[in-house]
Backbone as a chain_set.jsonl record, in Angstrom:
{"seq": "XXXXXXXXXXXXXXXXXXXXXXXXXXXXXXXXXXXXXXXXXXXXXXXXXXXXXXXXXXXXXXXXXXXXXXXXXXXXXXXXXXXXXXXXXXXXXXXXX", "coords": {"N": [[0.803, -1.208, 0.0], [2.078, 1.215, 0.532], [4.998, 2.756, -0.646], [8.406, 3.688, -0.277], [10.606, 6.149, -1.446], [13.695, 7.639, -1.802], [14.607, 10.791, -2.912], [16.636, 13.472, -4.183], [16.855, 15.527, -1.461], [14.306, 14.886, -0.543], [11.787, 12.643, 0.765], [9.772, 10.4, -0.751], [6.601, 9.158, -0.362], [4.722, 6.806, -1.688], [1.454, 6.051, -2.305], [-1.19, 3.66, -2.864], [-4.372, 2.635, -4.213], [-7.379, 2.221, -2.212], [-7.482, 4.276, 0.535], [-8.593, 3.562, 3.135], [-9.887, 3.276, 6.527], [-9.085, 0.786, 7.642], [-6.917, -0.042, 5.972], [-5.165, 2.098, 6.385], [-4.586, 1.84, 9.097], [-2.965, -0.335, 8.966], [-0.542, 0.571, 7.872], [0.157, 2.943, 9.134], [1.913, 3.198, 11.434], [4.337, 2.388, 10.291], [4.768, 4.415, 8.354], [4.846, 6.716, 10.014], [7.064, 6.12, 11.665], [9.044, 6.088, 9.741], [9.144, 8.75, 8.814], [9.488, 10.296, 11.067], [11.484, 12.62, 12.647], [12.863, 13.113, 10.321], [15.173, 14.692, 8.14], [14.658, 15.285, 5.638], [12.411, 16.669, 3.177], [8.978, 15.749, 3.067], [6.962, 13.957, 0.871], [3.796, 13.026, -0.065], [2.663, 10.927, -2.411], [-0.128, 10.538, -4.295], [-0.973, 9.374, -6.649], [-2.035, 6.849, -7.448], [-4.343, 6.644, -5.95], [-7.76, 6.411, -5.064], [-9.54, 6.947, -3.084], [-9.805, 8.435, 0.131], [-9.827, 8.155, 3.638], [-10.901, 9.526, 6.823], [-8.946, 8.68, 8.542], [-6.657, 8.6, 6.975], [-6.433, 11.323, 6.485], [-5.792, 12.136, 9.046], [-3.256, 10.954, 9.263], [-1.893, 12.544, 7.442], [-1.929, 14.997, 8.799], [-0.36, 14.306, 11.035], [2.076, 13.775, 9.73], [2.633, 16.3, 8.623], [2.983, 17.793, 10.975], [5.187, 16.474, 12.055], [7.348, 17.079, 10.369], [7.071, 19.726, 9.742], [4.994, 22.141, 8.263], [5.886, 23.48, 5.967], [7.586, 21.724, 4.789], [6.21, 19.565, 3.912], [4.235, 17.931, 1.521], [1.524, 17.09, -0.721], [1.019, 15.259, -3.579], [-0.059, 14.689, -7.011], [-2.87, 14.344, -6.87], [-6.08, 13.164, -7.438], [-9.123, 14.666, -8.775], [-11.608, 13.986, -7.204], [-10.515, 13.142, -4.727], [-8.995, 15.351, -4.075], [-11.024, 17.13, -3.56], [-11.968, 16.205, -1.095], [-9.805, 16.868, 0.582], [-9.96, 19.628, 0.308], [-12.539, 20.227, 1.363], [-12.048, 19.493, 3.984], [-10.383, 21.507, 4.647], [-7.664, 21.387, 4.364], [-6.214, 22.406, 2.269], [-5.605, 24.937, 2.988], [-3.387, 24.991, 4.612], [-1.531, 23.177, 3.717], [0.465, 21.998, 1.005], [-1.15, 20.961, -1.772], [-1.31, 19.231, -4.641]], "CA": [[0.0, 0.0, 0.0], [2.94, 2.388, 0.533], [6.401, 2.544, -1.013], [9.247, 4.829, 0.052], [11.687, 6.413, -2.379], [14.432, 8.862, -1.49], [15.076, 11.6, -4.025], [17.439, 14.548, -3.595], [16.186, 16.453, -0.56], [12.943, 14.525, -0.132], [11.348, 11.265, 0.875], [8.471, 10.272, -1.405], [5.783, 8.043, 0.11], [3.76, 6.572, -2.756], [0.312, 5.261, -1.839], [-2.021, 3.113, -3.942], [-5.658, 2.039, -3.87], [-8.279, 2.893, -1.262], [-6.842, 4.553, 1.816], [-9.653, 3.54, 4.132], [-9.419, 3.171, 7.905], [-8.393, -0.489, 7.862], [-5.611, -0.038, 5.301], [-4.314, 3.095, 7.044], [-4.13, 1.27, 10.36], [-1.918, -1.291, 8.639], [0.752, 1.177, 7.546], [0.372, 4.221, 9.827], [3.132, 3.165, 12.246], [5.465, 2.319, 9.365], [4.969, 5.748, 7.782], [5.248, 7.634, 11.081], [8.433, 5.789, 12.061], [9.956, 6.437, 8.638], [9.28, 10.195, 8.633], [9.784, 10.956, 12.33], [12.844, 13.145, 12.753], [13.496, 13.194, 9.014], [15.69, 15.986, 7.704], [14.181, 15.436, 4.27], [11.02, 17.046, 2.955], [8.138, 14.569, 2.882], [5.977, 14.084, -0.19], [2.843, 11.933, -0.207], [2.242, 10.819, -3.806], [-1.411, 9.845, -4.304], [-1.369, 9.138, -8.034], [-2.836, 5.641, -7.581], [-5.339, 6.618, -4.876], [-9.083, 6.854, -5.491], [-10.372, 7.212, -1.906], [-9.104, 8.65, 1.396], [-10.702, 8.239, 4.807], [-10.441, 10.471, 7.841], [-7.724, 8.121, 9.114], [-5.541, 9.074, 6.15], [-6.3, 12.754, 6.752], [-5.065, 12.204, 10.317], [-1.864, 10.645, 8.954], [-1.338, 13.743, 6.801], [-1.703, 15.971, 9.871], [0.795, 13.828, 11.794], [3.267, 13.972, 8.904], [2.902, 17.738, 8.559], [3.511, 18.223, 12.271], [6.488, 15.845, 12.281], [8.42, 17.711, 9.59], [6.78, 21.143, 9.519], [4.102, 22.267, 7.108], [6.616, 23.943, 4.795], [8.378, 20.622, 4.236], [5.303, 18.456, 3.635], [3.321, 18.203, 0.412], [0.759, 15.976, -1.264], [1.032, 15.469, -5.029], [-0.784, 13.788, -7.919], [-4.166, 14.091, -6.239], [-7.149, 13.239, -8.429], [-10.142, 15.637, -8.362], [-12.481, 13.63, -6.074], [-9.731, 13.12, -3.49], [-8.643, 16.748, -3.797], [-12.222, 17.744, -2.981], [-11.982, 15.815, 0.321], [-8.821, 17.718, 1.251], [-10.473, 21.007, 0.311], [-13.643, 20.293, 2.328], [-11.446, 19.413, 5.317], [-9.611, 22.726, 4.862], [-6.224, 21.1, 4.312], [-5.577, 23.239, 1.246], [-5.246, 26.215, 3.601], [-2.082, 24.943, 5.281], [-0.679, 22.152, 3.106], [0.573, 22.037, -0.451], [-1.87, 19.83, -2.369], [-1.262, 19.419, -6.092]], "C": [[0.845, 1.272, 0.0], [4.366, 1.965, 0.198], [7.162, 3.823, -0.716], [10.387, 4.932, -0.952], [12.381, 7.7, -1.951], [14.904, 9.499, -2.777], [15.875, 12.739, -3.413], [16.594, 15.509, -2.753], [14.801, 16.068, -0.105], [12.748, 13.02, -0.058], [9.946, 11.205, 0.296], [7.804, 8.997, -0.894], [4.669, 7.869, -0.915], [2.69, 5.599, -2.268], [-0.505, 4.795, -3.038], [-3.333, 2.584, -3.388], [-6.514, 2.897, -2.955], [-7.554, 3.059, 0.058], [-7.932, 4.683, 2.872], [-9.05, 3.308, 5.521], [-8.609, 1.901, 8.135], [-7.009, -0.485, 7.212], [-4.659, 0.946, 5.963], [-3.772, 2.578, 8.371], [-2.981, 0.297, 10.129], [-0.57, -0.672, 8.354], [1.051, 2.476, 8.292], [1.671, 4.228, 10.635], [4.379, 3.14, 11.377], [5.791, 3.7, 8.809], [5.476, 6.713, 8.853], [6.681, 7.38, 11.528], [9.44, 6.216, 11.003], [10.188, 7.955, 8.539], [9.672, 10.925, 9.911], [11.254, 11.364, 12.383], [13.571, 13.271, 11.429], [13.995, 14.61, 8.731], [15.249, 16.277, 6.275], [12.76, 15.983, 4.247], [10.244, 15.765, 2.685], [7.084, 14.861, 1.83], [5.102, 12.838, -0.174], [2.351, 11.962, -1.647], [0.984, 9.954, -3.86], [-1.893, 9.508, -5.717], [-2.266, 7.91, -8.183], [-3.953, 5.525, -6.559], [-6.677, 7.146, -5.382], [-10.015, 7.158, -4.321], [-9.474, 7.431, -0.699], [-10.134, 8.772, 2.516], [-10.148, 9.278, 5.774], [-9.17, 9.973, 8.516], [-6.509, 8.547, 8.296], [-5.345, 10.575, 6.338], [-5.513, 12.961, 8.051], [-3.577, 11.934, 10.092], [-1.174, 11.839, 8.295], [-1.03, 14.823, 7.839], [-0.466, 15.58, 10.683], [2.094, 14.059, 11.025], [3.636, 15.445, 8.824], [3.483, 18.267, 9.847], [4.916, 17.692, 12.508], [7.619, 16.578, 11.567], [8.223, 19.203, 9.386], [6.015, 21.315, 8.227], [4.819, 22.73, 5.844], [7.428, 22.855, 4.118], [7.532, 19.391, 3.949], [4.382, 18.84, 2.49], [2.652, 16.913, -0.042], [0.624, 16.243, -2.762], [0.227, 14.4, -5.754], [-2.141, 13.367, -7.34], [-5.264, 14.213, -7.296], [-8.276, 14.138, -7.894], [-11.065, 15.209, -7.213], [-11.749, 13.611, -4.724], [-9.332, 14.542, -3.096], [-9.817, 17.471, -3.14], [-12.325, 17.422, -1.488], [-11.009, 16.683, 1.116], [-9.322, 19.156, 1.364], [-11.6, 21.17, 1.325], [-13.11, 20.284, 3.753], [-10.601, 20.646, 5.634], [-8.113, 22.538, 4.798], [-5.501, 21.987, 3.299], [-5.156, 24.596, 1.791], [-3.852, 26.196, 4.227], [-1.151, 23.843, 4.79], [-0.645, 22.369, 1.605], [-0.065, 20.781, -1.008], [-1.967, 20.093, -3.868], [-1.906, 18.247, -6.807]], "O": [[0.387, 2.309, -0.48], [4.867, 0.956, 0.693], [6.629, 4.92, -0.883], [11.046, 3.943, -1.27], [11.733, 8.729, -1.762], [15.517, 8.85, -3.624], [15.788, 12.949, -2.203], [15.729, 16.212, -3.276], [14.164, 16.817, 0.636], [13.437, 12.242, -0.717], [9.036, 11.875, 0.785], [8.367, 7.905, -0.981], [3.768, 8.703, -0.997], [2.989, 4.473, -1.872], [-0.517, 5.439, -4.087], [-3.403, 2.142, -2.241], [-6.395, 4.121, -2.924], [-7.067, 2.085, 0.632], [-8.165, 5.758, 3.425], [-7.836, 3.163, 5.659], [-7.551, 1.948, 8.764], [-6.031, -0.884, 7.843], [-3.468, 0.662, 6.09], [-2.625, 2.851, 8.725], [-2.123, 0.125, 10.995], [0.456, -1.316, 8.569], [2.118, 3.055, 8.09], [2.453, 5.173, 10.528], [5.37, 3.798, 11.693], [6.951, 4.11, 8.793], [6.436, 7.447, 8.619], [7.437, 8.327, 11.747], [10.547, 6.649, 11.323], [11.293, 8.394, 8.22], [10.141, 12.062, 9.848], [12.147, 10.541, 12.185], [14.778, 13.511, 11.411], [13.324, 15.594, 9.044], [15.444, 17.381, 5.768], [11.996, 15.782, 5.19], [10.789, 14.806, 2.137], [6.399, 15.882, 1.886], [5.609, 11.719, -0.26], [1.694, 12.918, -2.06], [1.024, 8.773, -3.512], [-3.095, 9.373, -5.947], [-3.192, 7.942, -8.993], [-4.461, 4.429, -6.321], [-6.738, 8.185, -6.039], [-11.153, 7.578, -4.53], [-8.495, 6.708, -0.513], [-11.175, 9.41, 2.356], [-9.069, 9.833, 5.565], [-8.389, 10.782, 9.016], [-5.449, 8.825, 8.857], [-4.21, 11.052, 6.35], [-4.67, 13.854, 8.138], [-2.73, 12.615, 10.671], [-0.003, 12.109, 8.563], [0.006, 15.483, 7.765], [0.377, 16.426, 10.982], [3.094, 14.488, 11.601], [4.807, 15.804, 8.943], [4.385, 19.105, 9.822], [5.748, 18.38, 13.098], [8.724, 16.685, 12.098], [9.13, 19.879, 8.901], [6.349, 20.704, 7.212], [4.384, 22.392, 4.743], [7.907, 23.039, 2.998], [8.066, 18.297, 3.765], [3.815, 19.932, 2.478], [3.135, 15.81, 0.212], [0.173, 17.313, -3.17], [-0.119, 13.36, -5.193], [-2.494, 12.188, -7.331], [-5.37, 15.238, -7.97], [-8.372, 14.346, -6.685], [-11.291, 16.013, -6.308], [-12.306, 14.019, -3.704], [-9.336, 14.889, -1.915], [-9.625, 18.32, -2.269], [-12.726, 18.278, -0.7], [-11.345, 17.175, 2.194], [-9.131, 19.815, 2.386], [-11.618, 22.149, 2.072], [-13.637, 20.972, 4.627], [-10.151, 20.812, 6.768], [-7.363, 23.449, 5.148], [-4.316, 22.282, 3.458], [-4.426, 25.329, 1.125], [-3.208, 27.237, 4.36], [-0.099, 23.606, 5.383], [-1.604, 22.861, 1.012], [0.405, 19.671, -0.757], [-2.613, 21.044, -4.308], [-1.96, 18.227, -8.037]]}, "num_chains": 1, "name": "protein.A"}
């Protein structure tokens, strides 16, 4: 469900499929442990994602707090998922592309 790739200056976390509560519970600790204390910017790549639950939104908040909002971004977000982020107000304090 999640793959990690280091690129110059950033750690890209690539997610796939439905990011519902059950799937998020399966990888939340892995993601948090990987990004905690990171000196790299963190990028969540959602190109293969068609659904996000509130549990994934929580993971985004945790990631943003762990590295600082200026060093956290979410990319390749399809329109329906982007709408969820917008309704939740995440577009006000996170980079969502």
